[in-house]
N, C-alpha and C positions, 0 to 999 in steps of 0.2 A: 436614576439607576446607577448603583455602585457594584461593579462586577469583580468577583474573584475569577480569574481566567486560569483554568487548569489545563495545561497542554505541555507536550514534550517535543513531538516530532516536527520536522521541517515543514510538513504539510500545514501546520497551524500558524506559521509565521505571518502570512498575509492577513489573516483574521486578526491577529494581535495588533498589527500595524493599523488596521482599520478601526479597531476598538480604541486604540490610543489616540488616533486622530479625532475621534468623537468624544474623547475625554471621559471614557466610561470605566477605565480599569483602576481598581483600588489596589489589587495585589495580583501578582503572577505566581501561580503554584505550578512547580515543574519537578521532574525527577532529579534525584541527586546526580552529581557529576559521575560519569561512568568511566572505567578503564578503557584506554584506546586499544588499538589492534595488538600492540605489543605489551600492553598492560603496565607500562612504566609510568604513565602520567594520566591524570583524570581529565576527561573531556566534558565540557558543559553541553547541555542540550541546545539545539538550535533556538528554541524558544527563550532559554535563559540568555543566550548571547544577544538576541534582538531586544529583549526586555531591558537589559542593562544599557544597551546602546540608546534606548529610548528614555532612560532615566527612571524606570519603574521599579518598585519594590519587588524582590524575588524571594520566595520561600521554597525550600527543598527538603521537606521531611522524608525520612525513610518510610514511616507509616503515619497514618492520620489517626492518632490516638489523642488522649486527653490534652497533652502538652501542645500538640499541633492544633487541635480544635480551639484551645484558648488563644493561641497566637493569632489564628485566622479570624476569630471572633472579634479581636481588638480592632480590626479594620472596619467593623460595622457595615459590611457589605450586605446588600439585600438580595443579590443574584449570584448564582454559580453558573458558569458556562464552561463546559469541558469539550475538548477536541483532541483526540490522540494523546491522552494523558498517561494511561498505562496502569492505573490503580483503580480499585473498586471503592466506591463511597458507601459508608455505612449509614444507617438511619440517624444516628446522633449527629454526624457531620452534616447531613442533608437538612436537618432541622434548624441549622444556623441561618438558612436562607428562606425568603418568602417565595422565591421562584428559582427553578433549576432548569438548565438546558444542556443538551448534549448534541454535538454535531457528529453524525455517523454517515460515512460515504457509501451508502447502498440504498436500494429500494426496499426499505424495511416493510415487512419482517424478513425479507431475504438477507442472508449473509450477516446475521448478528455475530458479534464477537470481534476478535482482534485483527482479522485479516480480510476485510471485505473487498478491498481493491484487488488484491492478489486473487481472491476466489472468483470474482466476477470475470477476470481474464481467463483463469484456469478452467472455468466452467463453460467457456465459449459463449458467454452472455452477449446478446445483441444490444442490451441496454443496461445501464446502472443508474445511480442517482446519488443525491445528497439529501439526507433527512435531518430535520431539526426536531428533537423530541424532548419531552420531559424526562428527567432521570428517575428511573425506578430501581427497586432493589434487585430485580432480575436483570440479566444481561440484555441490554438494549430492548427491554420490553415496554418502555414508557410510551405514553400517548404522543402523537405527532402534532407538531404545529405547522408543518409543511414539508413537502418533498419536491426537489428539483430533479427532473429526469435528465439523464446524460446519455446520448446515443454513442455506441461504440462501432468502430469500423474494422476491427480485426487486426489493426497494426499496433495497438497500444501495448506498451510495456508497463510494468508496475510503476516504474519511475515516471514515465511520461503521463500516465493517467493520474498519478498523485499530483503532479504539477498542475494539470488541468483542473482537478478538483480544488486544489489550493487557491487557484485564481478565481474560481467561481463562488467560493464560499462567502466572502465578505458581502457581495451585493445580494446574495440570497438571504443570509442570516440577519444582517443589521436591520432591514426594514421590519422583519418579524419581531425582533427584540424591542424595537421602538414603537411598535403598534400596541397601544393600550387596549385595543379591542380584539387582540388575537385570541383564538380559541384552539383548544387541543381536541383531537379526535382519536379514537382507538385504532390501533393497527388491525388490518384485516388480511386474511389469507394464511397459508401455511408457512410457518417459520422454518428457516434453515440456519445452521450455525457454522461458523468458521473456527479453526483452531490456529495456534501459533505455527508459523512456518519454520521448518527445520532444514538442515542441509540435505537430509534424505529426500525431501520433496523435489530436489533437482535431478534425481536419478531417472533417466528416461526408460520407459517401458515400451519396447518396439512392437508389442502386440496392440498398442493403441492406434487410433486413426491418425491420419496426417493432420487433420484439424486440431485434434487434442494435443499432439506433440508440438505443433506450431504454437498453440496457446500456452503450453507449459514453458516453452523457451522464453516467451514474452513475459509470463507472470513471474518468472524467476530472474528477471533482469531489473535491477543490478544484483540482487541477492535472493537466493543462495547460488544462482547460476545453474542452468540445466547442464547435465553432463552425461556422457556415455564413455564406455571403455574402448580405446583404440590400441590394439596390440598390447594389452595388459596395462595400459596407462590411461588415466582419466583425461578426456578431452572436453573442455567446457565449451558449449555452444552458446555464444553470448549475443548473437544477432541473427535474425531470420528475415528473409526477403518477403515483401508483399503482405497481403492480407490473409489471415487465416480463414476468412469467410469466403474466399474466392478460389480455393484450391480445387483444381479439376480432378474429379474422380477418374481413376485409370486402373486397368488391369496391369499389375506390376510383375514382370517376370523375375526381377532380381529379389533376393532375400531382403527382408526388411532390415534396414540399417546399412545397406550397401552404399558406399560412396561411388556413385555412378560416373561422375565427371565434374568438370568445372565450367560453368557457363558465364560468359562475360556479362557484367551488369547484374548478376544474380548471386553467384557464389557456388559453393559445393552443392551438387545435386544429390540428394539423399533419397533412396528408395524406401517407401513405407508400404504398409499392406494395401492401401487403397489410393495411392497417389505419390507425388513427389513434393518435397520442400527444398528450399535453397538456403543454406547457411552462409551468411556473408561476413560473420566475425567469429573468431575462435580464441580460446585461451589454452595453449598447450602447457604441459607440465614444465615448471621452472622457467617459463618465458613470459613476456608481456603479451597482452591482448593484441591481436593483429587481424587484418582483413584476410578473407579466404585465399586471395591470390598470393599474398605474401607467405601464407602458410604452405600452400602447394609448392611454391618456388623452393622452399627449404625442405620439403618432404614429398618428393615426386612419387614415392611408393604408396601414398595414401589412396590414390585413385584405384578403385577395385577392392579396397579394404572394406571390412564390415565392422560397423560400430555395434556394440552389444551392451 
C-alpha cells in the first residue's frame, strides 16, 4: 500500500505519525500556508510541520486541477486517505487511486460536513464516533468500512474531544487499512449536515435551556468562544463547570442571564430559564483570559448584573 495522505488540521497528526511508522506514506497533501492572526507571516499547517519533521514529501496545491493531478500521479500511489483536509476531491482526482478512504469524526450519517465534533457537543449528543468511509462525490456519503463509537460525558470541549478523537484514530484506522478482506457497507438512517462555524455561533441566546447553553460554551472552546453582552461590552465565557448532562432542573426566580453570585469551586452562578450553570473562566474586553474569582475581584459590580 502506497498512500497519499491528505490532511491539514492538528487532529490528523497522530494518524500521520502512525502511517509513517508503518512506512505507508508516499506523499502528504496539505493546505497552503495560511496568514497568521496578524496576517504578516504565513503559518504552515500542523500536518505540514510534522511531515517535514518526519522527512516526508509535502505538496500544497491551491486547487487540485490538471497540474496537481499530474504531480500527485508521479508518486504512483494506489491509495488516498484523507482526514480533515478541507478540500473536495473531484472524480478525475479520485480515479488516480484504486482505493480511497476518509476519516470522519461522527456516527455517520449523522453530522456530515465540516464541523462534526463541534456539532455533536452543540447538539448535546450522548455519543459520537469515528467513521472510516470510502470517498464519494457527495459530502461524506461514501460507504463505511467501520465505525468506532465514542461516549460523551457532557464535559467535553471542542478542543478536548478533538484531542481524544486524534488519539483514538490510529489504532482504529490502521487495522482496517491493512486488512485485505475489509468490506464496505452502506450508511443507514437519516443524514444530518453541519456547516462551517462562524463567530456568530458564539453569541448566547438566553431563551435556550441551561443544558444547551452549557453545550454551546463547550462547543465554542477554544473558538469562536461563547459570549454575551455585559454592560454593553462583550464578555466571553470560556469555561463552564461540571457536566451539561447533570444540570438540575429548577424554578428560577431571576431573569435568565442574571449573575446571581460567585460560588467557591464552581465560579459565577448564572441564572437560566430552567436552572443554573457556573462559569469558571472568562475573557473580558481588552484583557487576558482569567478565572471567575479574579474577574470578580476586579469587577465587584458584576454580581446582580444581567448578561444579554
